[in-house]
C-alpha positions in Angstrom: 35.5 5.8 -1.3 35.2 5.1 -5.0 34.9 1.4 -4.8 37.4 -1.4 -5.9 37.5 -2.4 -9.5 36.3 -5.9 -10.0 36.1 -8.6 -12.6 32.6 -8.3 -14.1 32.7 -11.9 -15.3 31.9 -13.8 -12.1 31.1 -17.3 -13.3 29.0 -19.8 -11.5 31.9 -22.2 -11.5 34.2 -19.7 -9.8 31.5 -18.9 -7.3 30.9 -22.5 -6.4 34.6 -23.0 -6.0 35.0 -20.3 -3.4 31.6 -20.6 -1.7 32.5 -23.6 0.6 35.5 -21.8 2.0 33.6 -18.6 2.4 30.7 -20.4 4.1 33.0 -22.1 6.6 34.5 -18.7 7.5 31.2 -17.1 7.8 29.1 -19.7 9.6 26.0 -17.9 10.8 25.7 -17.3 14.5 22.7 -16.1 16.5 20.9 -13.2 14.9 21.6 -9.7 16.3 17.8 -9.3 16.8 18.1 -12.2 19.3 21.2 -10.9 21.0 24.0 -12.1 18.7 26.7 -10.0 17.2 25.8 -8.1 14.1 27.3 -9.0 10.8 28.4 -5.5 9.9 29.4 -2.9 12.5 30.5 0.0 10.1 28.2 2.1 8.0 28.0 1.6 4.2 29.6 4.3 2.0 28.1 7.7 2.7 26.3 9.6 -0.1 27.0 12.0 -1.8 30.7 11.6 -2.5 32.5 14.9 -3.0 35.9 16.5 -2.7 37.8 19.6 -3.9 36.3 19.3 -7.3 32.9 20.3 -6.1 34.3 23.0 -3.8 36.3 24.6 -6.6 33.3 24.4 -8.9 31.0 26.2 -6.4 33.6 28.8 -5.6 34.1 29.5 -9.3 30.3 30.2 -9.7 30.2 32.3 -6.5 33.1 34.5 -7.5 31.9 34.9 -11.1 28.7 36.7 -9.8 26.8 34.9 -12.6 24.5 32.6 -10.6 21.6 32.5 -13.1 21.6 30.3 -16.3 20.8 33.4 -18.4 24.1 35.0 -17.6 26.4 32.1 -16.7 27.8 29.1 -18.7 27.7 26.1 -16.4 24.1 25.1 -17.2 24.7 25.3 -20.9 27.9 23.3 -20.4 26.1 20.7 -18.4 23.4 20.4 -21.0 26.0 19.8 -23.7 27.9 17.3 -21.6 24.8 15.3 -20.7 23.6 15.2 -24.3 27.0 13.8 -25.3 27.0 11.3 -22.5 23.6 10.0 -23.3 23.7 10.3 -27.1 20.7 12.6 -27.2 20.5 15.4 -29.7 19.2 18.0 -27.2 19.1 18.4 -23.4 17.3 20.9 -21.1 18.3 21.2 -17.5 15.4 21.8 -15.1 14.8 22.5 -11.4 14.2 18.9 -10.5 12.9 15.6 -12.0 9.3 16.5 -11.2 9.7 19.7 -13.2 11.1 17.6 -16.1 7.9 15.5 -16.1 5.6 18.5 -15.8 7.3 20.3 -18.6 7.1 17.2 -20.8 3.3 16.8 -20.2 2.8 20.5 -21.1 4.8 20.5 -24.3 3.0 17.3 -25.4 -0.3 19.2 -24.8 -1.7 17.1 -21.9 -4.8 19.0 -20.8 -7.8 18.7 -18.5 -9.9 15.7 -19.6 -6.9 13.7 -21.1 -5.7 10.4 -19.8 -2.1 9.3 -19.1 -1.0 5.7 -18.6 1.5 5.3 -15.7 2.7 2.4 -13.5 1.5 2.0 -9.8 5.0 1.1 -8.6 6.8 4.4 -8.6 7.5 7.6 -6.7 4.5 9.9 -6.2 5.8 12.6 -8.5 4.8 10.4 -11.5 1.1 10.7 -10.6 1.3 14.2 -9.1 2.3 15.8 -12.4 -0.6 14.1 -14.2 -3.0 15.4 -11.5 -1.6 18.9 -11.9 -2.7 18.8 -15.5 -6.2 17.7 -14.4 -5.7 14.6 -16.5 -6.8 11.1 -15.4 -4.0 8.8 -14.2 -4.7 5.3 -15.5 -2.6 2.7 -13.7 -1.1 -0.2 -15.7 -0.3 -3.2 -13.4 3.2 -4.2 -12.6 5.3 -7.2 -13.9 6.5 -8.4 -10.5 9.5 -10.2 -12.0 11.1 -6.9 -13.1 9.2 -4.4 -10.9 8.4 -2.5 -14.2 5.1 -1.6 -16.0 3.6 -4.7 -17.6 3.5 -3.9 -21.3 1.1 -6.7 -22.0 -1.6 -4.9 -19.9 -1.3 -1.5 -21.6 -3.4 -1.7 -24.7 -6.8 -2.6 -23.1 -6.5 0.6 -21.0 -6.1 2.9 -24.0 -9.2 5.1 -24.8 -9.9 7.9 -27.3 -8.7 10.3 -24.6 -5.4 8.7 -23.9 -2.8 11.4 -24.6 0.5 10.0 -23.3 2.1 6.7 -22.2 4.6 7.3 -19.4 6.5 4.2 -18.2 9.1 4.4 -15.5 12.6 2.8 -15.6 12.2 1.9 -11.9 15.2 1.5 -9.7 17.6 1.9 -12.7 16.2 -1.2 -14.4 14.6 -0.8 -17.8 11.0 -1.3 -18.8 10.1 -3.4 -21.9 10.8 -0.5 -24.3 10.4 -2.5 -27.5 6.8 -3.5 -26.6 5.9 -0.1 -25.2 7.3 1.8 -28.2 5.5 -0.5 -30.6 2.2 0.2 -28.8 2.9 4.0 -28.8 3.7 4.0 -32.6 0.7 1.8 -33.5 -1.8 3.9 -31.4 -0.1 7.2 -32.2 0.5 8.1 -28.6 3.5 10.1 -27.4 5.8 8.3 -25.0 7.6 10.0 -22.1 10.4 8.0 -20.4 10.4 8.6 -16.7 14.1 7.8 -16.3 14.5 9.7 -13.0 16.1 6.7 -11.4 18.0 5.4 -14.4 21.0 7.5 -15.2 22.9 5.8 -18.1 20.9 2.7 -18.0 20.7 1.1 -21.5 18.3 -0.7 -23.8 20.1 -2.6 -26.6 23.2 -0.6 -26.1 21.5 2.8 -26.3 20.9 5.1 -23.3 17.4 5.3 -21.9 15.8 8.6 -22.1 16.6 8.8 -25.8 13.8 6.5 -27.1 10.7 8.4 -26.1 9.4 11.8 -27.2 11.1 13.1 -24.1 13.3 11.4 -21.4 13.2 12.8 -17.9 15.9 12.6 -15.2 16.2 13.6 -11.6 19.4 14.8 -9.8 17.8 14.8 -6.3 20.0 14.0 -3.3 19.5 10.3 -3.4 20.1 9.9 -7.1 23.2 8.3 -8.8 24.0 11.7 -10.3 23.3 14.3 -7.6 23.1 18.0 -7.2 20.7 18.1 -4.2 17.9 19.1 -6.5 17.9 19.2 -10.2 16.6 17.5 -13.4 17.0 17.2 -17.1 14.9 16.4 -20.2 16.4 14.7 -23.3 15.0 15.4 -26.8 15.7 14.3 -30.3 13.4 17.1 -31.7 14.7 20.6 -31.7 11.3 22.3 -31.9 10.1 20.3 -28.9 13.1 21.4 -26.9 12.4 25.0 -27.8 8.8 24.7 -26.5 10.2 23.1 -23.3 12.7 25.8 -22.9 10.0 28.4 -23.2 7.7 26.6 -20.7 10.5 26.3 -18.1 11.4 30.0 -18.6 8.0 31.6 -17.9 7.1 31.3 -21.6 10.1 33.0 -23.0 11.9 30.8 -25.5 15.5 30.9 -26.8 14.3 32.3 -30.1 12.6 35.3 -28.3 15.5 36.3 -26.1 16.1 40.0 -26.1 12.7 40.7 -27.6 11.5 43.1 -24.9 9.7 40.6 -22.7 8.1 38.8 -25.5 6.6 35.5 -24.5 6.1 32.4 -26.7 3.6 30.7 -24.4 2.4 30.3 -20.8 4.9 28.6 -18.5 6.6 28.6 -15.1 10.1 29.2 -13.6 11.6 25.7 -13.5 15.2 26.6 -14.3 18.4 24.9 -12.9 20.9 27.3 -11.2 24.5 27.7 -12.1 25.5 26.3 -8.7 23.7 23.0 -9.3 25.1 22.7 -12.8 28.6 23.2 -11.5 28.1 20.4 -8.9 26.7 18.1 -11.6 29.7 18.7 -13.9 32.0 17.8 -11.0 29.9 14.7 -10.0 30.1 13.5 -13.6 33.8 13.0 -13.3 33.2 10.0 -11.1 30.1 8.6 -12.8 31.7 6.0 -15.1 33.7 4.3 -12.3 30.7 4.4 -9.9 28.5 2.8 -12.6 31.0 0.0 -13.2 31.4 -0.7 -9.4 27.6 -0.8 -8.9 27.1 -3.1 -11.8 29.9 -5.5 -10.8 28.7 -5.6 -7.1 25.1 -6.1 -8.2 26.1 -9.0 -10.4 28.1 -10.6 -7.6 25.3 -10.1 -5.0 22.7 -11.5 -7.5 24.9 -14.7 -7.8 25.2 -15.0 -4.0 21.5 -14.6 -3.4 20.5 -17.0 -6.2 22.5 -19.8 -4.6 19.8 -20.2 -1.9 16.0 -19.6 -2.0 14.0 -16.8 -0.4 15.3 -13.5 -1.8 14.9 -13.3 -5.6 16.6 -10.3 -7.3 14.6 -8.4 -9.9 14.9 -9.8 -13.4 15.8 -7.7 -16.4 14.2 -7.9 -19.8 16.5 -9.3 -22.6 16.8 -5.8 -24.1 18.3 -4.3 -20.9 22.0 -4.1 -21.6 22.8 -2.0 -18.5 20.9 -1.7 -15.3 21.8 1.6 -13.5 21.1 0.1 -10.0 19.7 3.1 -8.3 18.1 0.4 -6.2 18.9 -3.3 -5.8 15.4 -4.8 -5.6 14.4 -8.3 -4.7 11.3 -10.3 -3.8 11.0 -11.9 -0.4 9.4 -15.4 0.0 8.5 -16.0 3.7 8.1 -19.7 3.0 11.9 -20.0 2.6 12.3 -18.4 6.0 10.0 -20.6 8.1 7.1 -18.2 7.5 8.9 -15.2 8.9 6.9 -12.1 8.0 8.6 -9.6 5.7 8.5 -6.8 8.2 10.3 -8.9 10.8 12.8 -10.0 8.1 13.6 -6.4 7.3 13.9 -5.6 11.0 16.3 -8.6 11.5 18.4 -7.5 8.5 18.7 -4.0 9.7 19.8 -5.3 13.1 22.6 -7.1 11.3 23.9 -3.7 10.1 22.3 -4.1 6.6 20.0 -1.1 5.9 17.0 -2.1 3.9 13.4 -1.2 3.2 10.1 -2.7 1.9 9.9 -0.1 -0.9 6.7 1.5 -2.2 3.2 0.9 -1.1 0.5 0.7 -3.8 0.4 4.2 -5.3 -2.9 3.7 -7.1 -4.8 3.2 -3.8 -3.5 6.4 -2.1 -6.5 8.3 -0.7 -5.3 11.6 -2.1 -5.6 10.3 -5.7 -9.3 9.3 -5.3 -10.0 12.6 -3.4 -8.5 14.5 -6.4 -10.4 12.6 -9.0 -13.7 13.1 -7.3 -13.0 16.8 -6.7 -15.1 19.6 -8.2 -12.7 20.3 -11.0 -12.4 16.7 -12.1 -16.1 16.2 -12.2 -16.3 19.0 -14.7 -13.7 17.1 -16.9 -14.9 13.5 -16.7 -18.3 12.0 -16.7 -19.7 10.0 -13.8 -19.6 6.9 -16.0 -15.9 7.4 -16.8 -15.0 7.9 -13.1 -16.9 4.7 -12.2 -15.1 2.9 -14.9 -11.8 4.2 -13.5 -12.7 2.8 -10.1 -13.1 -0.7 -11.7 -9.9 -0.3 -13.7 -7.9 0.9 -10.8 -7.1 -2.5 -9.5 -3.5 -3.8 -9.8 -3.4 -7.2 -8.1 0.1 -8.0 -9.2 1.4 -4.7 -7.9 -0.5 -5.2 -4.6 1.3 -8.5 -4.1 4.7 -7.1 -5.1 4.3 -4.3 -2.5 4.1 -7.0 0.2 7.2 -8.8 -1.1 9.7 -6.2 -2.1 13.1 -5.6 -0.4 15.3 -2.7 -1.4 19.0 -1.9 -0.9 20.0 1.6 -2.0 22.6 2.5 -4.5 25.3 3.7 -2.1 25.4 0.1 -0.7 26.8 -1.0 -4.1 29.8 1.4 -4.4 32.1 -0.1 -1.8 34.3 -3.3 -2.0 33.0 -6.7 -3.0 33.2 -7.8 0.7 30.2 -5.6 1.4 28.1 -7.9 -0.8 29.5 -10.9 1.1 28.2 -9.3 4.3 24.7 -8.7 2.9 24.5 -12.3 1.7 25.9 -13.5 5.1 23.2 -11.6 7.0 20.5 -13.1 4.8 21.9 -16.7 5.4 22.1 -16.0 9.1 18.4 -14.9 9.3 17.3 -17.9 7.2 19.2 -20.3 9.4 17.5 -19.0 12.5 14.2 -18.0 10.9 12.2 -20.4 13.1 13.7 -18.8 16.3 12.9 -15.3 15.0 9.3 -16.4 14.3 8.9 -17.6 17.9 10.6 -14.5 19.4 
């Protein structure tokens, strides 16, 4: 299902005009968790969406016998198409989003003993690639209104060893790029945009991933543009792209092809296959419509949820002109639900047929990070005084609180008809109406 086109200009006046009739028709009954009928019986749209376009693309690669990017054309065609789509000068396809981040750190010369500023509210790959370089991950606390890195807390954490600033456009929303880019320029620190969840999100009308020294994307199975696994890096610097190509190709750059196994640098095999590129090219034929549908549904759901307290959708900075909505994120206030704990709210919502989750736990406090930082190798790179200072700095109270409040709906829930959003809002109203009963149950 591709979703039903909708009017993006849902006004508050129109909403209030139709809300009483809708409310009368959808008067909340007993919650499903207490034995009532669930709001939604059918599943939300499945992901991925595919048809004969993907089948034909895969068969074309199969029958060509050219399955490797060095002999085929699909990866090059995808790189050209994604550059055009995003407005970037250069694109490099990679094995996955983690590879895109790892390549970026290497071409920007992040080494053992360096420091990289990252957010604590993100997928673990963001910190894993820093640890692979034997660099110190320095966590910048979260702005809970937006779920993004708090740009006002960056500068005090910069030291003489800070090598890269790596914010994440979390959930398809956009971090405060103006503030972060200003800091990066002023302090002469390269900036990597982790846009793995933000395909075609925009800041001031320009696609994210085109602002930093590199912009990294993931095409993993859950992503809005999907090839099972896959990734890409955007560049506006041809020399940087050449170094990245060499690193992802075991040190052999484009300028050294055919030079009898000549290698420009050390590297790894982090290439995308022709099969994945063919799938991506087919998936891109639906991308514009899916983006419009997600955006319109998210605006409508935001209007519905804002009409009553308790579930506050994530805010966007004024510069965000398009939220990609890989996730629809909101903060839960138990006081609006008679003190119902968030975990029980999530359970009650799921029982109504509305899949949801509580999102990330605090990444900065994961035991594996501390174990790595106090390992033999890290003690050779960082003084005991610096590691003790890191312990003190590694406190992100705003993020800790956010991790107890967050509620997520995944992107596939936003690609159906508008009535799906009505059902989400109805389930929330139903739980709020009977919250005291749920507390006692």
